[in-house]
DRENPA-3360 file (N, C-alpha, C; in nm, 2 decimals, always signed):
BEGIN
1 = MAVSAFIK = +8.43/+11.58/+10.28/+8.52/+11.50/+10.20/+8.49/+11.35/+10.23 ~ +8.48/+11.28/+10.12/+8.45/+11.13/+10.14/+8.58/+11.06/+10.19 ~ +8.55/+10.96/+10.27/+8.65/+10.87/+10.33/+8.63/+10.72/+10.30 ~ +8.74/+10.65/+10.28/+8.72/+10.51/+10.24/+8.79/+10.41/+10.34 ~ +8.74/+10.29/+10.35/+8.81/+10.18/+10.42/+8.83/+10.08/+10.31 ~ +8.93/+9.99/+10.33/+8.95/+9.88/+10.24/+8.98/+9.75/+10.30 ~ +8.92/+9.64/+10.24/+8.94/+9.51/+10.28/+9.02/+9.45/+10.18 ~ +9.15/+9.41/+10.21/+9.24/+9.36/+10.10/+9.25/+9.21/+10.12;
9 = LVPLSAKQ = +9.23/+9.14/+10.01/+9.25/+8.99/+10.02/+9.39/+8.96/+9.99 ~ +9.46/+8.93/+10.09/+9.61/+8.90/+10.09/+9.63/+8.76/+10.06 ~ +9.75/+8.72/+10.03/+9.78/+8.57/+10.00/+9.73/+8.48/+10.11 ~ +9.74/+8.52/+10.23/+9.69/+8.42/+10.34/+9.54/+8.43/+10.37 ~ +9.46/+8.51/+10.30/+9.31/+8.52/+10.31/+9.25/+8.39/+10.28 ~ +9.12/+8.37/+10.32/+9.05/+8.25/+10.29/+9.02/+8.24/+10.14 ~ +9.00/+8.35/+10.07/+8.98/+8.37/+9.93/+9.07/+8.46/+9.86 ~ +9.10/+8.44/+9.75/+9.19/+8.54/+9.67/+9.11/+8.63/+9.60;
17 = TVTIEEVK = +8.99/+8.60/+9.55/+8.90/+8.69/+9.47/+8.76/+8.69/+9.54 ~ +8.69/+8.79/+9.51/+8.56/+8.81/+9.56/+8.48/+8.89/+9.45 ~ +8.36/+8.87/+9.42/+8.27/+8.93/+9.33/+8.18/+9.03/+9.40 ~ +8.12/+9.12/+9.33/+8.03/+9.21/+9.39/+7.90/+9.14/+9.44 ~ +7.87/+9.03/+9.36/+7.75/+8.95/+9.40/+7.78/+8.88/+9.53 ~ +7.90/+8.83/+9.56/+7.94/+8.76/+9.68/+7.92/+8.86/+9.79 ~ +7.96/+8.99/+9.77/+7.96/+9.09/+9.88/+7.81/+9.12/+9.91 ~ +7.73/+9.12/+9.81/+7.58/+9.14/+9.83/+7.52/+9.02/+9.91;
25 = DLFHYYKK = +7.57/+8.90/+9.88/+7.53/+8.79/+9.95/+7.56/+8.79/+10.10 ~ +7.69/+8.84/+10.12/+7.73/+8.86/+10.26/+7.66/+8.96/+10.33 ~ +7.62/+9.07/+10.26/+7.53/+9.17/+10.32/+7.40/+9.12/+10.36 ~ +7.34/+9.03/+10.27/+7.21/+8.97/+10.31/+7.22/+8.88/+10.43 ~ +7.33/+8.80/+10.43/+7.35/+8.72/+10.54/+7.38/+8.80/+10.68 ~ +7.45/+8.91/+10.66/+7.46/+8.99/+10.78/+7.33/+9.04/+10.84 ~ +7.25/+9.08/+10.75/+7.12/+9.13/+10.79/+7.03/+9.02/+10.85 ~ +7.05/+8.90/+10.80/+6.97/+8.78/+10.84/+7.02/+8.75/+10.99;
33 = ITAKTGDQ = +7.15/+8.75/+11.02/+7.20/+8.71/+11.15/+7.17/+8.82/+11.25 ~ +7.17/+8.95/+11.21/+7.13/+9.05/+11.31/+6.98/+9.04/+11.34 ~ +6.90/+9.01/+11.24/+6.76/+8.99/+11.27/+6.73/+8.88/+11.36 ~ +6.81/+8.77/+11.35/+6.80/+8.66/+11.44/+6.83/+8.70/+11.59 ~ +6.92/+8.78/+11.60/+6.96/+8.83/+11.73/+6.84/+8.90/+11.79 ~ +6.77/+8.98/+11.71/+6.65/+9.05/+11.75/+6.53/+8.95/+11.79 ~ +6.52/+8.84/+11.73/+6.42/+8.74/+11.75/+6.45/+8.68/+11.89 ~ +6.58/+8.66/+11.91/+6.61/+8.60/+12.04/+6.58/+8.69/+12.16;
41 = LNWQYGDS = +6.59/+8.82/+12.13/+6.57/+8.92/+12.24/+6.42/+8.97/+12.23 ~ +6.34/+8.91/+12.14/+6.21/+8.95/+12.13/+6.19/+9.10/+12.10 ~ +6.27/+9.15/+12.00/+6.27/+9.28/+11.97/+6.31/+9.30/+11.82 ~ +6.25/+9.40/+11.76/+6.27/+9.42/+11.61/+6.41/+9.49/+11.59 ~ +6.51/+9.41/+11.62/+6.65/+9.46/+11.62/+6.70/+9.47/+11.47 ~ +6.64/+9.38/+11.38/+6.69/+9.38/+11.24/+6.68/+9.51/+11.17 ~ +6.58/+9.59/+11.20/+6.57/+9.72/+11.14/+6.65/+9.82/+11.19 ~ +6.69/+9.80/+11.32/+6.79/+9.90/+11.37/+6.94/+9.86/+11.36;
49 = AFPYEIKE = +6.96/+9.73/+11.35/+7.09/+9.68/+11.34/+7.16/+9.72/+11.21 ~ +7.10/+9.71/+11.11/+7.16/+9.76/+10.98/+7.05/+9.81/+10.89 ~ +7.01/+9.93/+10.91/+6.88/+9.99/+10.84/+6.92/+10.03/+10.70 ~ +6.97/+9.94/+10.61/+7.00/+9.98/+10.48/+6.94/+9.88/+10.38 ~ +6.92/+9.93/+10.25/+6.88/+9.85/+10.14/+6.97/+9.86/+10.03 ~ +7.00/+9.76/+9.96/+7.09/+9.76/+9.83/+7.03/+9.84/+9.72 ~ +7.11/+9.94/+9.67/+7.05/+10.01/+9.55/+7.17/+10.00/+9.45 ~ +7.14/+10.00/+9.32/+7.24/+9.99/+9.22/+7.21/+10.09/+9.11;
57 = KVESNGTW = +7.30/+10.15/+9.05/+7.28/+10.23/+8.94/+7.34/+10.16/+8.82 ~ +7.27/+10.20/+8.70/+7.31/+10.13/+8.57/+7.46/+10.16/+8.53 ~ +7.51/+10.28/+8.57/+7.65/+10.31/+8.54/+7.75/+10.24/+8.63 ~ +7.71/+10.16/+8.73/+7.80/+10.09/+8.81/+7.86/+9.97/+8.74 ~ +7.80/+9.92/+8.63/+7.85/+9.81/+8.55/+7.89/+9.69/+8.64 ~ +7.81/+9.67/+8.75/+7.83/+9.55/+8.83/+7.96/+9.56/+8.91 ~ +8.02/+9.67/+8.93/+8.15/+9.68/+9.01/+8.12/+9.75/+9.15 ~ +8.01/+9.81/+9.17/+7.98/+9.88/+9.29/+7.83/+9.89/+9.31;
65 = FYLQSDHE = +7.79/+9.91/+9.44/+7.65/+9.94/+9.47/+7.66/+10.03/+9.59 ~ +7.54/+10.08/+9.63/+7.54/+10.16/+9.76/+7.42/+10.11/+9.85 ~ +7.44/+10.13/+9.97/+7.34/+10.10/+10.08/+7.27/+10.22/+10.11 ~ +7.14/+10.23/+10.09/+7.06/+10.35/+10.12/+6.98/+10.33/+10.24 ~ +6.96/+10.42/+10.32/+6.88/+10.41/+10.44/+6.76/+10.52/+10.44 ~ +6.65/+10.49/+10.48/+6.55/+10.59/+10.50/+6.53/+10.64/+10.64 ~ +6.62/+10.59/+10.74/+6.62/+10.63/+10.87/+6.68/+10.78/+10.89 ~ +6.64/+10.85/+10.98/+6.68/+10.99/+11.00/+6.83/+10.99/+11.04;
73 = RYNAILIG = +6.88/+10.89/+11.11/+7.03/+10.90/+11.15/+7.12/+10.84/+11.05 ~ +7.07/+10.79/+10.94/+7.16/+10.72/+10.84/+7.13/+10.78/+10.70 ~ +7.22/+10.76/+10.61/+7.21/+10.81/+10.48/+7.25/+10.69/+10.38 ~ +7.39/+10.69/+10.35/+7.43/+10.60/+10.25/+7.58/+10.56/+10.27 ~ +7.61/+10.43/+10.22/+7.74/+10.38/+10.22/+7.76/+10.32/+10.08 ~ +7.88/+10.35/+10.01/+7.91/+10.29/+9.89/+8.01/+10.18/+9.90 ~ +7.98/+10.07/+9.83/+8.07/+9.95/+9.83/+8.11/+9.90/+9.69 ~ +8.24/+9.88/+9.68/+8.28/+9.84/+9.54/+8.39/+9.74/+9.55;
81 = VDTETVRN = +8.42/+9.67/+9.45/+8.52/+9.56/+9.44/+8.61/+9.60/+9.32 ~ +8.74/+9.59/+9.34/+8.85/+9.63/+9.24/+8.98/+9.55/+9.27 ~ +9.07/+9.57/+9.18/+9.20/+9.51/+9.20/+9.31/+9.61/+9.19 ~ +9.42/+9.58/+9.25/+9.54/+9.66/+9.25/+9.66/+9.57/+9.23 ~ +9.77/+9.63/+9.18/+9.89/+9.56/+9.17/+9.98/+9.59/+9.28 ~ +10.03/+9.48/+9.35/+10.11/+9.50/+9.46/+10.25/+9.43/+9.44 ~ +10.35/+9.49/+9.49/+10.49/+9.42/+9.48/+10.52/+9.34/+9.59 ~ +10.55/+9.21/+9.58/+10.59/+9.12/+9.68/+10.73/+9.15/+9.73;
89 = EDGTENEQ = +10.77/+9.09/+9.84/+10.90/+9.10/+9.90/+11.01/+9.05/+9.80 ~ +10.98/+8.96/+9.71/+11.08/+8.91/+9.63/+11.09/+8.99/+9.49 ~ +11.01/+9.10/+9.49/+11.02/+9.19/+9.37/+10.92/+9.16/+9.26 ~ +10.84/+9.05/+9.27/+10.74/+9.02/+9.17/+10.61/+9.10/+9.20 ~ +10.53/+9.11/+9.10/+10.40/+9.18/+9.12/+10.28/+9.08/+9.11 ~ +10.18/+9.11/+9.19/+10.06/+9.04/+9.18/+9.94/+9.12/+9.18 ~ +9.83/+9.07/+9.13/+9.70/+9.14/+9.13/+9.64/+9.10/+9.27 ~ +9.59/+9.21/+9.34/+9.52/+9.18/+9.47/+9.39/+9.25/+9.47;
97 = VYIQITLP = +9.28/+9.16/+9.51/+9.15/+9.21/+9.50/+9.12/+9.28/+9.64 ~ +9.04/+9.39/+9.63/+9.01/+9.46/+9.75/+8.86/+9.50/+9.75 ~ +8.80/+9.52/+9.86/+8.67/+9.58/+9.87/+8.68/+9.72/+9.93 ~ +8.62/+9.82/+9.86/+8.63/+9.96/+9.91/+8.49/+10.00/+9.96 ~ +8.49/+10.04/+10.09/+8.37/+10.09/+10.15/+8.39/+10.24/+10.16 ~ +8.31/+10.33/+10.10/+8.32/+10.47/+10.10/+8.21/+10.53/+10.17 ~ +8.24/+10.64/+10.25/+8.13/+10.72/+10.30/+8.14/+10.85/+10.23 ~ +8.03/+10.88/+10.15/+8.03/+11.01/+10.09/+8.01/+11.12/+10.18;
105 = EQSTHGDK = +8.02/+11.25/+10.12/+8.02/+11.37/+10.21/+7.89/+11.38/+10.29 ~ +7.78/+11.33/+10.23/+7.64/+11.34/+10.31/+7.62/+11.23/+10.41 ~ +7.72/+11.15/+10.43/+7.71/+11.04/+10.53/+7.72/+11.10/+10.67 ~ +7.65/+11.03/+10.76/+7.64/+11.07/+10.90/+7.73/+10.99/+10.99 ~ +7.73/+11.03/+11.12/+7.82/+10.94/+11.21/+7.76/+10.80/+11.23 ~ +7.63/+10.80/+11.22/+7.57/+10.66/+11.22/+7.61/+10.58/+11.11 ~ +7.62/+10.64/+10.99/+7.67/+10.56/+10.87/+7.81/+10.50/+10.90 ~ +7.90/+10.59/+10.96/+8.04/+10.55/+10.99/+8.04/+10.43/+11.09;
113 = GKANEFCK = +7.96/+10.44/+11.19/+7.95/+10.33/+11.28/+7.90/+10.20/+11.22 ~ +7.80/+10.21/+11.14/+7.75/+10.09/+11.07/+7.85/+10.04/+10.97 ~ +7.92/+10.13/+10.90/+8.02/+10.09/+10.80/+8.14/+10.02/+10.87 ~ +8.18/+10.07/+10.98/+8.29/+10.00/+11.06/+8.25/+9.86/+11.10 ~ +8.12/+9.84/+11.14/+8.07/+9.71/+11.19/+8.07/+9.62/+11.07 ~ +8.02/+9.66/+10.95/+8.02/+9.58/+10.83/+8.15/+9.55/+10.78 ~ +8.24/+9.64/+10.79/+8.38/+9.62/+10.74/+8.44/+9.51/+10.82 ~ +8.42/+9.52/+10.96/+8.48/+9.42/+11.04/+8.42/+9.27/+11.01;
121 = FLAKKLQG = +8.29/+9.27/+10.99/+8.23/+9.14/+10.96/+8.29/+9.09/+10.83 ~ +8.29/+9.17/+10.72/+8.35/+9.12/+10.59/+8.49/+9.08/+10.61 ~ +8.57/+9.15/+10.67/+8.72/+9.12/+10.69/+8.73/+8.98/+10.77 ~ +8.65/+8.96/+10.86/+8.65/+8.83/+10.94/+8.60/+8.72/+10.85 ~ +8.49/+8.74/+10.77/+8.44/+8.64/+10.69/+8.54/+8.60/+10.58 ~ +8.61/+8.70/+10.52/+8.70/+8.68/+10.42/+8.85/+8.66/+10.46 ~ +8.87/+8.67/+10.59/+9.01/+8.66/+10.65/+9.10/+8.76/+10.58 ~ +9.06/+8.88/+10.57/+9.13/+8.98/+10.50/+9.21/+9.07/+10.59;
129 = ELHLFNER = +9.27/+9.18/+10.53/+9.34/+9.28/+10.59/+9.25/+9.41/+10.58 ~ +9.21/+9.46/+10.70/+9.12/+9.58/+10.70/+9.19/+9.70/+10.73 ~ +9.18/+9.80/+10.63/+9.23/+9.93/+10.64/+9.12/+10.02/+10.68 ~ +9.10/+10.07/+10.80/+8.99/+10.14/+10.85/+8.99/+10.28/+10.81 ~ +8.87/+10.35/+10.83/+8.86/+10.49/+10.78/+8.97/+10.58/+10.85 ~ +9.01/+10.54/+10.97/+9.11/+10.62/+11.04/+9.26/+10.58/+11.00 ~ +9.27/+10.50/+10.91/+9.40/+10.45/+10.85/+9.47/+10.35/+10.93 ~ +9.40/+10.30/+11.04/+9.46/+10.19/+11.12/+9.43/+10.05/+11.04;
137 = IMYFYPRK = +9.52/+9.96/+11.07/+9.50/+9.83/+11.00/+9.47/+9.72/+11.10 ~ +9.37/+9.64/+11.06/+9.34/+9.52/+11.15/+9.36/+9.40/+11.06 ~ +9.42/+9.29/+11.11/+9.45/+9.17/+11.05/+9.36/+9.06/+11.08 ~ +9.28/+9.00/+10.99/+9.19/+8.89/+11.02/+9.23/+8.76/+10.95 ~ +9.35/+8.76/+10.90/+9.40/+8.63/+10.84/+9.51/+8.57/+10.93 ~ +9.52/+8.44/+10.92/+9.62/+8.37/+11.00/+9.76/+8.42/+10.96 ~ +9.84/+8.47/+11.06/+9.97/+8.53/+11.04/+10.07/+8.43/+11.08 ~ +10.18/+8.43/+11.01/+10.29/+8.33/+11.03/+10.38/+8.39/+11.13;
% end
């Protein structure tokens, strides 16, 4: 059974909206900084740190993509951006943007570990609310 994690952009987040292209840019930035860690250690860490490449299907219509790996311990992670309607404390409704990270049935334990790392990175960068695969919540936005 597929499982999902969500990064919700709440009113106190750094940004209220994010596009799929911005998520791709953050993915490339993440790969770049992990490769730099490897350079500092004089080791090819970039290939091991996040061994995925972006793949996109025509039917995605620019709303989702997946990360595919050719390493034996990894398979795939799906990433999409969508909105949901949330009710505020005062009874009004707002549209809230979220990023969904899904592990399909054929995903491995390695995929889950890498997806958790990437979720935390995205949530920190966007100062969002992270709903992990195990249904726990982590808050990365400034709380009052």
